[in-house]
C-alpha positions as CSV (number, residue, x, y, z in Angstrom):
1,M,120.1,159.0,100.4
2,K,117.3,160.0,102.7
3,A,117.9,163.6,102.8
4,A,120.3,165.6,100.8
5,T,121.4,169.1,101.6
6,P,125.0,168.4,102.5
7,A,126.2,171.5,100.9
8,L,124.4,173.5,103.4
9,V,124.7,171.3,106.5
10,L,128.5,170.9,106.2
11,V,128.8,174.7,106.3
12,A,126.3,175.3,109.0
13,A,128.4,173.9,111.9
14,A,130.9,176.5,111.3
15,V,128.6,179.4,111.3
16,S,126.7,178.7,114.5
17,M,127.1,181.9,116.4
18,P,123.8,182.8,118.0
19,V,123.9,186.2,119.5
20,V,120.7,188.2,119.9
21,A,119.8,191.8,120.6
22,A,119.6,193.2,124.1
23,P,116.2,193.0,125.7
24,F,114.1,196.2,125.1
25,R,110.6,197.3,126.1
26,P,109.0,199.9,123.7
27,A,107.7,203.1,125.2
28,S,104.5,202.9,123.1
29,D,102.7,200.7,120.6
30,D,103.7,203.1,117.9
31,Q,107.4,202.8,118.4
32,V,109.2,201.0,115.6
33,L,111.5,198.3,117.0
34,E,113.0,197.0,113.8
35,T,112.7,197.5,110.1
36,L,112.6,194.1,108.4
37,P,113.9,193.7,104.9
38,A,111.1,193.9,102.3
39,R,111.2,190.3,101.2
40,A,107.5,189.5,100.7
41,S,108.3,188.7,97.1
42,D,111.3,186.6,98.0
43,P,110.8,183.0,96.8
44,R,112.6,181.8,100.0
45,M,110.0,183.6,102.2
46,R,107.1,182.3,100.1
47,E,108.4,178.8,100.6
48,L,108.9,179.3,104.3
49,D,105.3,180.7,104.6
50,A,103.9,177.7,102.8
51,L,105.8,175.3,105.0
52,R,104.7,177.2,108.1
53,R,101.0,177.0,107.1
54,A,101.3,173.2,106.4
55,W,102.8,172.7,109.8
56,Q,100.2,174.8,111.6
57,Q,97.5,172.6,110.0
58,R,99.2,169.4,111.1
59,P,101.7,170.2,114.0
60,Q,102.0,166.5,114.9
61,D,103.0,165.5,111.4
62,L,106.7,164.6,111.5
63,D,107.4,165.3,107.9
64,A,105.8,168.7,108.0
65,A,107.6,169.6,111.2
66,V,111.1,168.5,110.0
67,R,110.7,170.2,106.7
68,L,109.8,173.5,108.4
69,A,112.6,173.1,111.0
70,R,115.2,172.4,108.3
71,R,114.0,175.4,106.3
72,Y,114.3,177.6,109.4
73,Y,117.8,176.4,110.0
74,E,118.8,177.1,106.4
75,E,117.6,180.7,107.0
76,T,119.9,181.0,109.9
77,A,122.8,179.8,107.8
78,A,121.9,182.2,105.0
79,E,121.1,185.3,107.1
80,G,122.9,184.7,110.3
81,D,119.7,185.3,112.3
82,P,119.7,182.8,115.2
83,R,116.1,183.4,116.0
84,Y,115.1,180.9,113.3
85,V,116.8,178.2,115.4
86,G,114.3,178.8,118.2
87,Y,111.5,178.6,115.7
88,A,112.9,175.3,114.4
89,Q,113.0,173.9,117.9
90,A,109.4,174.9,118.4
91,A,108.4,173.0,115.3
92,L,110.1,169.9,116.7
93,A,108.4,170.3,120.1
94,P,106.5,167.0,120.1
95,W,109.8,165.1,119.7
96,W,112.3,167.4,121.4
97,N,112.4,165.6,124.7
98,A,111.6,162.2,123.4
99,A,114.0,159.4,124.4
100,D,113.6,157.5,121.2
101,P,112.2,159.8,118.5
102,P,112.0,158.7,114.8
103,P,115.3,159.0,112.9
104,A,114.2,162.1,111.0
105,A,113.4,163.9,114.3
106,R,116.7,162.7,115.7
107,V,118.8,164.1,112.8
108,M,117.0,167.5,112.9
109,R,117.4,167.6,116.7
110,A,121.1,166.9,116.3
111,I,121.4,169.8,113.9
112,L,119.8,172.2,116.4
113,L,121.8,170.7,119.3
114,Q,125.1,171.2,117.6
115,F,124.1,174.9,117.0
116,G,124.1,175.2,120.8
117,H,127.5,173.5,121.0
118,E,125.9,170.4,122.5
119,F,128.2,168.3,120.3
120,D,128.1,165.0,122.3
121,A,124.3,165.0,122.4
122,A,124.2,165.7,118.7
123,I,126.5,162.9,117.9
124,A,124.5,160.5,120.0
125,D,121.3,161.4,118.0
126,L,123.2,161.0,114.7
127,D,124.6,157.6,115.8
128,A,121.1,156.4,116.7
129,A,119.7,157.6,113.4
130,L,122.5,155.9,111.5
131,R,122.0,152.6,113.4
132,A,118.4,152.8,112.2
133,D,119.3,153.7,108.7
134,P,123.0,153.6,107.6
135,S,122.1,155.2,104.3
136,N,121.1,158.6,105.9
137,G,123.4,160.9,104.1
138,E,122.4,164.0,106.0
139,A,123.4,162.2,109.3
140,W,126.8,161.3,107.8
141,A,127.3,164.9,106.6
142,W,126.6,166.3,110.1
143,R,128.7,163.6,111.8
144,A,131.6,164.8,109.5
145,A,131.0,168.4,110.3
146,I,130.9,168.0,114.1
147,H,134.0,165.9,114.2
148,L,135.9,168.4,112.0
149,V,134.9,171.2,114.4
150,Q,136.3,169.2,117.3
151,A,139.4,168.2,115.4
152,R,138.6,164.5,115.5
153,Y,139.9,163.8,112.1
154,P,139.8,160.0,111.8
155,E,136.1,160.1,112.7
156,A,135.5,163.0,110.3
157,R,137.3,161.1,107.5
158,D,135.3,158.0,108.1
159,A,132.0,160.0,108.0
160,C,133.1,161.7,104.8
161,G,133.9,158.3,103.3
162,R,130.4,157.1,104.1
163,L,128.9,160.3,102.8
164,A,130.9,160.0,99.5
165,E,129.1,156.7,98.8
166,L,125.7,158.5,99.1
167,A,126.2,162.1,98.0
168,S,127.1,163.7,94.7
169,P,130.8,163.4,93.5
170,L,131.4,167.0,94.2
171,I,130.2,166.9,97.8
172,G,131.9,163.6,98.5
173,T,135.2,164.8,97.1
174,A,135.1,168.1,98.9
175,C,134.2,166.5,102.2
176,I,137.2,164.3,102.2
177,A,139.4,167.2,100.9
178,Q,138.3,169.2,104.0
179,V,139.9,166.6,106.2
180,D,143.0,166.4,104.0
181,A,143.4,170.1,104.1
182,V,143.8,170.1,107.9
183,T,146.0,167.0,108.2
184,G,149.0,168.0,106.1
185,H,147.7,167.5,102.6
186,A,146.4,170.9,101.6
187,A,147.8,170.9,98.1
188,R,146.1,167.6,97.4
189,A,142.9,168.8,98.9
190,A,142.8,172.0,96.7
191,H,143.6,170.0,93.6
192,A,140.8,167.5,94.4
193,I,138.2,170.2,94.8
194,D,139.3,172.2,91.8
195,T,139.2,169.0,89.6
196,A,135.8,168.0,91.0
197,L,134.4,171.5,90.3
198,T,135.6,171.3,86.7
199,A,134.2,167.8,86.3
200,N,130.9,168.8,87.8
201,A,130.3,172.1,86.2
202,D,126.5,171.5,86.1
203,A,126.3,170.7,89.8
204,D,123.7,172.3,92.0
205,P,124.6,175.9,92.7
206,G,124.4,175.3,96.5
207,E,126.9,172.5,96.2
208,R,129.2,174.6,94.0
209,L,129.1,177.4,96.5
210,W,130.0,175.1,99.3
211,A,132.9,173.5,97.4
212,L,134.2,176.9,96.2
213,T,134.1,178.3,99.7
214,R,136.1,175.3,101.0
215,L,138.6,175.7,98.1
216,A,139.0,179.4,98.9
217,E,139.7,178.8,102.5
218,I,142.3,176.1,101.7
219,E,144.1,178.3,99.2
220,E,144.0,181.2,101.6
221,R,145.6,179.2,104.3
222,R,148.3,178.1,101.8
223,G,149.1,181.7,101.1
224,R,147.8,181.5,97.5
225,H,145.7,184.6,97.8
226,A,144.9,185.2,94.1
227,E,143.6,181.6,93.8
228,A,141.6,182.1,97.0
229,E,140.0,185.3,95.9
230,S,139.1,183.8,92.5
231,A,137.3,181.0,94.3
232,Y,135.5,183.4,96.7
233,R,134.4,185.6,93.8
234,Q,133.1,182.6,91.8
235,A,131.1,181.5,94.9
236,L,129.7,185.1,95.3
237,A,128.8,185.2,91.6
238,L,126.4,182.3,92.1
239,G,124.0,184.8,93.6
240,L,123.0,182.8,96.6
241,T,122.6,184.3,100.1
242,D,125.2,182.7,102.4
243,G,126.3,184.3,105.6
244,Y,129.3,182.0,106.0
245,L,130.7,182.9,102.6
246,L,130.2,186.6,103.2
247,A,132.0,186.4,106.6
248,A,134.9,184.3,105.2
249,Y,135.4,186.7,102.2
250,A,135.2,189.7,104.6
251,D,137.9,188.2,106.7
252,F,140.0,187.6,103.6
253,L,139.6,191.3,102.7
254,L,140.4,192.5,106.2
255,D,143.6,190.4,106.2
256,R,144.6,191.9,102.8
257,G,144.1,195.5,104.2
258,R,141.0,196.2,102.2
259,P,138.4,197.3,104.8
260,A,136.6,199.7,102.5
261,E,135.6,196.7,100.4
262,V,134.2,195.0,103.5
263,M,132.0,198.1,104.1
264,T,130.6,197.7,100.6
265,L,130.3,193.9,100.7
266,L,128.3,193.9,103.9
267,K,126.3,197.1,103.5
268,D,122.8,196.6,105.0
269,R,123.9,193.3,106.7
270,S,124.2,194.5,110.2
271,R,121.3,192.4,111.4
272,S,123.6,189.5,111.4
273,D,125.9,189.6,114.5
274,V,128.6,187.7,112.6
275,L,128.6,190.2,109.8
276,L,128.2,193.2,112.1
277,L,131.5,192.1,113.7
278,R,133.3,192.3,110.3
279,L,131.7,195.7,109.7
280,A,133.0,196.9,113.0
281,L,136.5,195.6,112.3
282,A,136.5,197.3,108.9
283,A,135.2,200.6,110.5
284,K,137.9,200.4,113.1
285,A,140.5,200.1,110.4
286,L,139.1,203.0,108.5
287,Q,138.2,205.1,111.7
288,A,134.8,205.4,110.1
289,P,132.0,207.3,112.0
290,A,129.8,204.2,112.0
291,L,132.3,202.4,114.4
292,A,130.8,203.9,117.6
293,G,127.3,202.7,116.9
294,W,128.3,199.3,115.7
295,A,130.6,198.7,118.6
296,S,127.9,199.7,121.0
297,D,125.4,197.4,119.3
298,L,127.8,194.4,119.5
299,D,128.7,195.2,123.1
300,A,125.0,195.1,124.1
301,R,124.4,191.9,122.2
302,F,127.3,190.2,123.9
303,A,126.3,191.5,127.3
304,A,122.8,190.1,126.8
305,A,124.2,186.8,125.8
306,R,126.3,186.6,129.0
307,L,123.2,187.4,131.1
308,R,121.5,184.3,129.5
309,G,124.5,182.1,130.2
310,D,125.0,181.9,126.5
311,K,128.6,180.9,125.5
312,L,128.0,180.4,121.8
313,H,129.6,183.7,120.7
314,Q,133.0,183.5,122.4
315,K,135.1,183.4,119.2
316,E,133.4,186.5,117.9
317,E,133.4,188.3,121.2
318,S,137.2,187.5,121.5
319,R,137.7,189.1,118.1
320,F,135.6,192.1,119.2
321,R,137.4,192.6,122.5
322,L,140.8,192.5,120.8
323,G,140.2,194.0,117.4
324,V,137.7,196.7,118.3
325,Q,138.2,197.4,122.0
326,E,141.8,196.4,122.3
327,Q,141.2,194.4,125.5
328,A,143.7,191.7,125.2
329,Q,143.2,190.0,128.5
330,Q,139.4,189.7,128.1
331,A,140.0,188.5,124.5
332,L,142.3,185.7,125.7
333,V,139.8,184.4,128.3
334,L,137.1,184.1,125.7
335,A,139.5,182.6,123.1
336,R,140.6,179.9,125.6
337,E,137.0,179.0,126.5
338,N,136.1,178.9,122.8
339,Y,139.0,176.6,121.9
340,A,138.0,174.1,124.6
341,L,134.8,173.5,122.5
342,Q,135.8,174.3,118.9
343,R,139.2,173.6,117.3
344,E,139.0,174.7,113.7
345,P,141.7,176.8,112.2
346,A,139.7,180.0,112.8
347,D,139.4,179.1,116.5
348,A,143.1,178.4,116.7
349,R,143.9,181.8,115.1
350,V,141.8,183.7,117.6
351,L,143.6,182.1,120.5
352,L,147.0,182.7,119.0
353,E,146.2,186.3,118.3
354,A,144.9,186.9,121.8
355,A,147.9,185.1,123.4
356,V,150.3,187.3,121.4
357,A,148.5,190.5,122.3
358,A,148.2,189.5,126.0
359,K,151.8,188.4,126.1
360,Q,150.8,185.0,127.5
361,P,152.4,182.5,125.1
362,Q,151.7,179.6,127.5
363,A,148.0,180.1,126.9
364,A,148.5,179.1,123.2
365,E,150.1,175.7,124.0
366,P,147.0,173.7,123.1
367,V,147.0,175.3,119.6
368,L,150.7,174.7,119.1
369,A,150.2,171.1,120.1
370,W,147.3,170.8,117.7
371,M,149.3,172.4,114.9
372,A,152.2,169.9,115.4
373,R,149.8,166.9,115.7
374,S,147.6,167.7,112.8
375,G,150.1,168.9,110.3
376,I,147.9,171.9,109.4
377,E,149.3,174.1,106.7
378,S,148.5,177.8,107.3
379,T,150.7,180.8,106.6
380,A,148.7,182.9,109.1
381,L,148.9,180.3,111.9
382,S,152.6,179.7,111.3
383,A,153.3,183.5,111.4
384,L,151.4,183.9,114.6
385,A,153.3,180.9,116.1
386,Q,156.5,182.6,115.1
387,Q,155.4,185.8,116.7
388,L,154.6,183.9,119.9
389,K,158.2,182.8,120.1
390,G,159.2,186.4,120.3
391,V,156.9,186.9,123.2
392,R,158.5,184.3,125.4
């Protein structure tokens, strides 16, 4: 296996939500624009600094550039800060527009392209890399992730099968289980991951976190909330920083009517747009004083994204418009546009919720068709589909 961080890369496709702060010009050189976390002693930052220095000394060195770009991307996945994706692209500059770059550059370029929802271009790069080297496990992992996001399950299953031949038993099992979980075999999927976690108790913590998060989501969709929370808590107990896990557990708490716990879980995490949304939803439920400021921040960030023509945040903005601002029609427009690109269970739920709120059941037809076709098992989606019938 040429490169092996599948635990991270399979998660990353689902957390790509690049929203940045509104443009602002300081009034003086003394004005503080942002207070960065004190992380000088953080081993992750030290590693990043070392990779940056190595790349600056040899910017044309492919290995140094790819190592730095991958590390930047991992930081985005951990902290939810999309600026690192721009830094990653800058590191890849010598190969970014190349027609036939080396496979390592192609795979890294594909990772960054999918972040911008350029899925077809990303798949083309991955396919080219795999033609050059069919044993590139990272390329198979990303191929599986992108096909899952777009609900192309046969292709995702094929990629997971190829990945299973190259990756650890835990990752291979969990990858295939992900596909089972959205194609009518959720119980089998949960059992497979649970068994693999027990059999691989000494697996890398990053791999365990990824598998536990997948297990939690599957159990949550099945309505097995105690089992889901146990898996979320086991993943959190590993002590790794993972923005996707925090967002998923925050959503679980919000659905269980526990917004105060979200405020505690995500304290000091408002730098991440994804997590700021969850904070705002929790504050709305609690009618907390912080709601006004957080809602204003999110509104400004989404407005800035629209000015750039950026459509990467539509799922989150739809949730914001509906859950915080109670603007059902705007939420529905965003949810429909998002579902045209991304068709994971979370995307389906956003569209169903917006269609119910906007009293436009026909807008949810693509989701209902996908639910019937895929065999997805989800108590939340089924309940919303039932609600939709009452709207007709």
